[in-house]
C-alpha positions as a Markdown table, in Angstrom:
| # | Residue | x | y | z |
|---|---|---|---|---|
| 1 | Met | 4.1 | 21.6 | 36.2 |
| 2 | Phe | 7.8 | 19.7 | 34.7 |
| 3 | Gln | 9.9 | 22.3 | 36.1 |
| 4 | Lys | 8.2 | 21.4 | 39.9 |
| 5 | Tyr | 8.4 | 17.3 | 38.5 |
| 6 | Lys | 12.3 | 17.7 | 38.1 |
| 7 | Met | 12.4 | 19.1 | 41.2 |
| 8 | Tyr | 10.4 | 16.3 | 42.4 |
| 9 | Leu | 12.8 | 13.4 | 40.8 |
| 10 | Gln | 16.1 | 15.8 | 42.2 |
| 11 | Leu | 14.7 | 16.1 | 46.1 |
| 12 | Glu | 11.9 | 13.7 | 46.4 |
| 13 | Arg | 13.4 | 10.7 | 44.4 |
| 14 | Gly | 16.9 | 11.2 | 44.8 |
| 15 | Leu | 18.0 | 10.6 | 41.1 |
| 16 | Ser | 21.5 | 9.7 | 40.1 |
| 17 | Ala | 22.3 | 12.8 | 37.5 |
| 18 | Asn | 21.8 | 10.8 | 34.5 |
| 19 | Ser | 18.8 | 8.7 | 35.4 |
| 20 | Arg | 17.1 | 12.5 | 35.8 |
| 21 | Gln | 18.4 | 13.2 | 33.1 |
| 22 | Ala | 16.5 | 9.9 | 30.9 |
| 23 | Tyr | 13.3 | 10.3 | 32.4 |
| 24 | Leu | 13.4 | 14.4 | 31.9 |
| 25 | His | 14.1 | 13.7 | 28.3 |
| 26 | Asp | 11.8 | 10.8 | 27.6 |
| 27 | Val | 9.0 | 12.9 | 29.2 |
| 28 | Ala | 9.4 | 16.1 | 27.4 |
| 29 | Arg | 9.3 | 14.1 | 24.3 |
| 30 | Phe | 6.3 | 12.4 | 25.2 |
| 31 | Leu | 4.7 | 16.5 | 25.9 |
| 32 | Asp | 6.4 | 17.6 | 22.9 |
| 33 | Trp | 3.6 | 14.5 | 21.1 |
| 34 | Leu | 1.1 | 15.4 | 23.6 |
| 35 | Glu | 0.9 | 18.9 | 22.6 |
| 36 | Gly | 0.7 | 17.9 | 18.7 |
| 37 | Glu | -2.1 | 15.8 | 19.9 |
| 38 | Gly | -3.8 | 18.9 | 21.0 |
| 39 | Thr | -4.0 | 17.2 | 25.1 |
| 40 | Ala | -3.5 | 18.0 | 28.1 |
| 41 | Pro | -1.0 | 16.5 | 30.0 |
| 42 | Glu | -3.5 | 16.5 | 32.6 |
| 43 | Ala | -5.9 | 15.1 | 30.2 |
| 44 | Val | -4.4 | 12.6 | 29.4 |
| 45 | Ser | -6.3 | 8.5 | 28.9 |
| 46 | Leu | -5.3 | 5.4 | 28.7 |
| 47 | Pro | -6.0 | 4.8 | 25.4 |
| 48 | Leu | -3.0 | 8.0 | 24.8 |
| 49 | Leu | -0.4 | 6.5 | 26.6 |
| 50 | Glu | -0.8 | 3.2 | 24.7 |
| 51 | Arg | -1.6 | 5.0 | 21.2 |
| 52 | Tyr | 2.4 | 6.6 | 22.3 |
| 53 | Ser | 3.8 | 3.2 | 22.7 |
| 54 | Trp | 2.6 | 1.9 | 20.6 |
| 55 | Thr | 3.6 | 4.2 | 18.2 |
| 56 | Leu | 7.3 | 3.8 | 20.0 |
| 57 | Leu | 7.4 | 0.1 | 19.0 |
| 58 | Asp | 6.2 | 0.6 | 15.0 |
| 59 | Leu | 9.3 | 3.4 | 15.0 |
| 60 | Gly | 11.4 | 0.3 | 16.0 |
| 61 | Ile | 12.5 | 1.3 | 18.6 |
| 62 | Gln | 13.8 | -1.6 | 21.1 |
| 63 | Pro | 11.7 | -3.0 | 23.9 |
| 64 | Arg | 13.8 | -1.9 | 26.4 |
| 65 | Ser | 13.8 | 2.2 | 25.3 |
| 66 | Ile | 10.3 | 1.6 | 25.1 |
| 67 | Ala | 10.1 | 0.1 | 28.7 |
| 68 | Arg | 12.4 | 2.8 | 30.3 |
| 69 | Asn | 10.2 | 5.6 | 28.5 |
| 70 | Leu | 7.3 | 4.2 | 30.1 |
| 71 | Ser | 8.9 | 4.1 | 33.5 |
| 72 | Ala | 9.6 | 7.6 | 33.3 |
| 73 | Leu | 5.9 | 8.4 | 32.4 |
| 74 | Arg | 4.5 | 6.2 | 35.7 |
| 75 | Ser | 7.4 | 9.2 | 37.4 |
| 76 | Phe | 5.4 | 11.6 | 35.7 |
| 77 | Tyr | 2.3 | 10.6 | 36.5 |
| 78 | Gly | 2.8 | 9.4 | 39.9 |
| 79 | Phe | 4.2 | 12.7 | 40.8 |
| 80 | Leu | 0.6 | 14.6 | 38.8 |
| 81 | Ala | -1.0 | 12.8 | 41.3 |
| 82 | Leu | 1.0 | 13.2 | 44.6 |
| 83 | Asp | 1.1 | 16.6 | 43.8 |
| 84 | Gly | -3.0 | 17.0 | 43.0 |
| 85 | Tyr | -2.7 | 17.6 | 39.6 |
| 86 | Ile | -4.4 | 14.6 | 38.4 |
| 87 | Arg | -7.1 | 12.8 | 40.3 |
| 88 | Gln | -5.9 | 9.0 | 39.7 |
| 89 | Asp | -3.2 | 8.2 | 37.3 |
| 90 | Pro | -3.4 | 6.9 | 34.2 |
| 91 | Thr | -0.5 | 5.5 | 33.6 |
| 92 | Glu | -1.3 | 2.5 | 37.1 |
| 93 | Leu | -3.0 | -0.8 | 33.7 |
| 94 | Leu | -0.5 | 0.7 | 31.1 |
| 95 | Asp | 1.9 | -2.8 | 29.9 |
| 96 | Ser | 4.0 | -2.2 | 27.7 |
| 97 | Pro | 3.5 | -2.7 | 24.3 |
| 98 | Arg | 4.4 | -6.9 | 22.8 |
| 99 | Pro | 7.1 | -7.0 | 20.1 |
| 100 | Pro | 6.8 | -9.3 | 17.1 |
| 101 | Lys | 8.3 | -12.4 | 17.4 |
| 102 | His | 10.5 | -10.7 | 14.7 |
| 103 | Leu | 11.5 | -7.0 | 15.7 |
| 104 | Pro | 13.4 | -5.8 | 13.2 |
| 105 | Ala | 16.9 | -4.8 | 13.2 |
| 106 | Val | 18.2 | -1.8 | 13.9 |
| 107 | Leu | 21.8 | -0.8 | 12.7 |
| 108 | Ser | 24.4 | 0.8 | 15.4 |
| 109 | Arg | 26.0 | 4.4 | 13.5 |
| 110 | Asp | 28.8 | 2.4 | 13.4 |
| 111 | Glu | 27.3 | -0.7 | 11.4 |
| 112 | Val | 26.0 | 1.7 | 9.0 |
| 113 | Glu | 29.1 | 3.9 | 8.2 |
| 114 | Arg | 30.1 | -0.3 | 7.6 |
| 115 | Leu | 27.7 | -1.1 | 5.7 |
| 116 | Leu | 28.0 | 2.7 | 3.6 |
| 117 | Gln | 31.8 | 1.9 | 2.6 |
| 118 | Ala | 31.2 | -1.5 | 1.7 |
| 119 | Pro | 30.2 | -0.7 | -2.0 |
| 120 | Asp | 33.0 | -0.1 | -4.0 |
| 121 | Leu | 33.1 | 3.5 | -5.7 |
| 122 | Ser | 35.2 | 1.9 | -8.4 |
| 123 | Leu | 32.3 | -0.2 | -10.0 |
| 124 | Pro | 29.6 | 2.2 | -12.3 |
| 125 | Gln | 26.8 | -0.8 | -10.1 |
| 126 | Glu | 27.7 | -0.3 | -6.7 |
| 127 | Arg | 28.6 | 3.7 | -6.7 |
| 128 | Arg | 24.6 | 3.6 | -7.3 |
| 129 | Asp | 24.0 | 1.5 | -4.9 |
| 130 | His | 26.2 | 3.3 | -2.6 |
| 131 | Cys | 24.0 | 6.1 | -3.2 |
| 132 | Ile | 20.9 | 3.7 | -3.2 |
| 133 | Leu | 21.9 | 3.3 | 0.3 |
| 134 | Glu | 22.8 | 6.4 | 1.3 |
| 135 | Val | 19.1 | 7.6 | -0.2 |
| 136 | Leu | 17.3 | 4.5 | 2.1 |
| 137 | Tyr | 18.8 | 5.2 | 5.1 |
| 138 | Thr | 18.7 | 9.3 | 5.3 |
| 139 | Ala | 15.4 | 9.1 | 4.1 |
| 140 | Gly | 13.9 | 6.5 | 5.4 |
| 141 | Leu | 12.7 | 5.3 | 2.2 |
| 142 | Arg | 10.5 | 2.3 | 2.1 |
| 143 | Val | 12.2 | -0.5 | -0.8 |
| 144 | Ser | 9.0 | 0.2 | -2.7 |
| 145 | Glu | 9.2 | 3.7 | -2.5 |
| 146 | Leu | 12.9 | 3.9 | -3.6 |
| 147 | Cys | 11.7 | 1.8 | -6.7 |
| 148 | Thr | 9.5 | 3.8 | -7.7 |
| 149 | Leu | 11.2 | 7.5 | -6.8 |
| 150 | Arg | 10.6 | 9.4 | -9.8 |
| 151 | Leu | 13.2 | 12.5 | -11.2 |
| 152 | Ser | 10.1 | 15.0 | -11.3 |
| 153 | Asn | 9.7 | 14.5 | -7.6 |
| 154 | Leu | 13.8 | 15.3 | -6.9 |
| 155 | Tyr | 13.8 | 19.1 | -5.4 |
| 156 | Leu | 17.9 | 18.5 | -5.2 |
| 157 | Asp | 18.1 | 22.7 | -4.7 |
| 158 | Glu | 15.6 | 23.2 | -2.5 |
| 159 | Gly | 16.7 | 19.7 | -0.1 |
| 160 | Phe | 13.7 | 17.0 | -1.1 |
| 161 | Leu | 12.3 | 14.5 | -2.2 |
| 162 | Arg | 8.2 | 14.0 | -2.9 |
| 163 | Val | 7.3 | 10.5 | -2.6 |
| 164 | Glu | 5.0 | 8.5 | -3.2 |
| 165 | Gly | 3.6 | 5.9 | -0.6 |
| 166 | Lys | 0.7 | 3.5 | 0.8 |
| 167 | Gly | -2.2 | 4.0 | -0.4 |
| 168 | Ser | -0.8 | 6.9 | -3.4 |
| 169 | Lys | -0.3 | 9.5 | -0.6 |
| 170 | Gln | 2.0 | 11.7 | -1.1 |
| 171 | Arg | 4.3 | 13.5 | 1.6 |
| 172 | Leu | 7.6 | 15.6 | 1.2 |
| 173 | Val | 10.9 | 14.0 | 2.8 |
| 174 | Pro | 14.1 | 16.4 | 3.7 |
| 175 | Leu | 17.0 | 15.0 | 2.2 |
| 176 | Ala | 20.6 | 15.1 | 3.6 |
| 177 | Pro | 23.1 | 17.2 | 2.2 |
| 178 | Arg | 25.3 | 14.4 | 1.7 |
| 179 | Ala | 22.7 | 12.4 | 0.1 |
| 180 | Val | 21.7 | 15.0 | -2.2 |
| 181 | Arg | 25.7 | 15.4 | -3.4 |
| 182 | Glu | 25.8 | 11.4 | -4.0 |
| 183 | Leu | 22.3 | 11.9 | -5.5 |
| 184 | Arg | 23.8 | 15.1 | -7.8 |
| 185 | Leu | 26.6 | 12.1 | -8.3 |
| 186 | Trp | 24.4 | 9.2 | -9.8 |
| 187 | Leu | 21.9 | 11.4 | -12.2 |
| 188 | Gln | 25.6 | 12.3 | -13.6 |
| 189 | Glu | 26.2 | 8.8 | -14.7 |
| 190 | Arg | 23.0 | 7.8 | -15.0 |
| 191 | Gln | 22.9 | 10.3 | -18.1 |
| 192 | Thr | 24.9 | 7.8 | -19.9 |
| 193 | Leu | 23.2 | 4.6 | -19.9 |
| 194 | Arg | 20.2 | 3.5 | -22.2 |
| 195 | Ile | 17.3 | 3.7 | -20.4 |
| 196 | Val | 13.8 | 1.6 | -21.9 |
| 197 | Pro | 11.2 | 4.0 | -23.5 |
| 198 | Gly | 8.7 | 4.3 | -20.4 |
| 199 | Glu | 11.6 | 4.1 | -18.1 |
| 200 | Glu | 13.0 | 7.3 | -18.6 |
| 201 | Asp | 11.7 | 9.3 | -15.6 |
| 202 | Tyr | 12.8 | 6.7 | -12.9 |
| 203 | Val | 15.9 | 7.8 | -10.4 |
| 204 | Phe | 17.7 | 4.2 | -10.2 |
| 205 | Val | 17.9 | 2.1 | -12.8 |
| 206 | Ser | 20.5 | -0.4 | -14.3 |
| 207 | His | 23.0 | -0.9 | -16.4 |
| 208 | Gln | 22.3 | -3.4 | -17.6 |
| 209 | Arg | 18.8 | -3.1 | -18.7 |
| 210 | Gly | 18.0 | 0.3 | -18.5 |
| 211 | Arg | 15.3 | -0.2 | -16.4 |
| 212 | Arg | 14.4 | 1.0 | -12.4 |
| 213 | Val | 15.9 | -1.5 | -9.9 |
| 214 | Ser | 13.9 | -4.0 | -9.3 |
| 215 | Arg | 13.3 | -4.5 | -5.0 |
| 216 | Ile | 14.5 | -7.7 | -5.7 |
| 217 | Thr | 17.4 | -6.2 | -6.5 |
| 218 | Val | 18.1 | -3.4 | -3.9 |
| 219 | Phe | 17.4 | -6.7 | -1.5 |
| 220 | His | 20.0 | -8.9 | -2.6 |
| 221 | Asn | 22.7 | -6.1 | -2.9 |
| 222 | Leu | 22.1 | -4.7 | 1.0 |
| 223 | Lys | 22.7 | -8.1 | 1.8 |
| 224 | Ala | 25.6 | -8.3 | 0.1 |
| 225 | Tyr | 26.8 | -5.6 | 1.2 |
| 226 | Val | 26.1 | -6.6 | 4.5 |
| 227 | Arg | 28.4 | -9.4 | 4.5 |
| 228 | Arg | 31.6 | -7.0 | 3.3 |
| 229 | Ala | 30.9 | -5.3 | 5.5 |
| 230 | Gly | 31.1 | -7.6 | 9.0 |
| 231 | Ile | 28.0 | -6.9 | 9.8 |
| 232 | Gln | 26.0 | -10.3 | 11.6 |
| 233 | Lys | 22.8 | -9.3 | 11.5 |
| 234 | Asn | 19.2 | -10.2 | 9.1 |
| 235 | Ile | 19.5 | -7.1 | 7.1 |
| 236 | Ser | 16.3 | -6.1 | 4.8 |
| 237 | Pro | 15.9 | -2.7 | 3.4 |
| 238 | His | 13.3 | -1.5 | 6.3 |
| 239 | Thr | 16.6 | -2.4 | 8.7 |
| 240 | Leu | 17.5 | 1.2 | 6.9 |
| 241 | Arg | 14.2 | 2.9 | 7.1 |
| 242 | His | 13.6 | 1.2 | 11.2 |
| 243 | Thr | 17.7 | 2.6 | 11.2 |
| 244 | Phe | 16.9 | 6.1 | 10.4 |
| 245 | Ala | 13.7 | 6.4 | 12.8 |
| 246 | Thr | 15.1 | 4.6 | 15.1 |
| 247 | His | 18.4 | 7.0 | 15.2 |
| 248 | Leu | 16.6 | 10.7 | 14.7 |
| 249 | Leu | 14.2 | 9.8 | 18.0 |
| 250 | Glu | 17.5 | 8.7 | 20.1 |
| 251 | Gly | 19.5 | 12.4 | 18.8 |
| 252 | Gly | 16.3 | 13.8 | 19.8 |
| 253 | Ala | 13.9 | 14.9 | 17.0 |
| 254 | Asn | 10.5 | 15.3 | 17.4 |
| 255 | Leu | 8.3 | 12.5 | 17.3 |
| 256 | Arg | 5.4 | 14.2 | 14.7 |
| 257 | Ala | 8.5 | 15.1 | 12.4 |
| 258 | Ile | 9.3 | 11.5 | 11.7 |
| 259 | Gln | 6.6 | 10.3 | 11.4 |
| 260 | Gln | 5.8 | 12.6 | 8.7 |
| 261 | Met | 9.3 | 11.8 | 7.4 |
| 262 | Leu | 8.5 | 8.3 | 7.6 |
| 263 | Gly | 4.5 | 8.5 | 5.8 |
| 264 | His | 3.2 | 6.0 | 9.1 |
| 265 | Glu | 0.3 | 5.4 | 8.7 |
| 266 | Ser | -0.8 | 6.6 | 12.1 |
| 267 | Leu | -0.9 | 9.9 | 10.7 |
| 268 | Gly | -3.8 | 9.6 | 8.8 |
| 269 | Thr | -3.9 | 11.4 | 5.2 |
| 270 | Thr | -1.7 | 13.8 | 3.5 |
| 271 | Gln | -3.5 | 16.8 | 5.2 |
| 272 | Leu | -1.7 | 16.6 | 8.5 |
| 273 | Tyr | 1.4 | 17.3 | 6.1 |
| 274 | Thr | 0.4 | 21.0 | 5.4 |
| 275 | His | 0.1 | 21.7 | 9.2 |
| 276 | Ile | 4.0 | 20.7 | 10.0 |
| 277 | Asp | 6.1 | 23.7 | 8.2 |
| 278 | Arg | 9.0 | 21.9 | 6.1 |
| 279 | Arg | 10.9 | 25.2 | 7.3 |
| 280 | Phe | 10.6 | 22.6 | 10.6 |
| 281 | Leu | 11.2 | 19.4 | 9.1 |
| 282 | Arg | 14.2 | 20.4 | 7.8 |
| 283 | Glu | 15.9 | 21.9 | 10.7 |
| 284 | Gln | 15.1 | 18.0 | 12.3 |
| 285 | Ile | 16.9 | 16.6 | 9.7 |
| 286 | Glu | 20.5 | 19.3 | 9.9 |
| 287 | Lys | 19.8 | 19.2 | 13.7 |
| 288 | Tyr | 19.7 | 15.7 | 14.8 |
| 289 | Gly | 20.4 | 13.7 | 11.2 |
| 290 | Pro | 22.1 | 10.5 | 11.3 |
| 291 | Arg | 24.3 | 12.0 | 8.4 |
């Protein structure tokens, strides 16, 4: 079916090589997601297509990219209807999801590099902040998850974090090798700090107070580094989470793997994580990871 569609684009639609490649890439990603949903392409319904488009939006994908994805799906299902695979085209009434008025910004790869170079590594606090930025970006954590990250949930030899997300749901998140290195460096420095009793298990703590860092601290420090990097966007810690997802998706990573790494609500409960092999998640990070 997919090979016939490929020939259809080339021979009947007469699209350029770049357009054909973009369409095939978007359709292949949708079919991969569909397989995870346990649904055959011929059995797709409008509600399922809408859920897919909203999934893209929730991951921080820009409206223009979503529109291109949906255009590819309309082309694919138009072909299926034309070739007799389906009786009715489910994309006929498919609309692009309406983005919120204030769609979160996404950093370019160059802006990410400038941001990560902004902290002054000669200063202890900024060395910690550099590690925080690496973890936020390469693991896609919520800022609340970062602030409550515990030493007992670090598995650096294996290259994983155990994260407690919304509703106390836990998930394992693969770490990029550079993030593992930065965490090891930070943990060495952390040993020199005087930490308040009861706060000993938190990964990121204040040099002055010896308590875990707050979301406000992370937010304000990030704003300072954004200004220092000369980035002209309204950036928050959540921006790095959206950027993580967007860069992985643009690189071709499996959509369901990204959802699992984000702990996205659309996946339901953490039980679903047990059906995705950890080795597969590791391969997705190493092959498509932004760092």
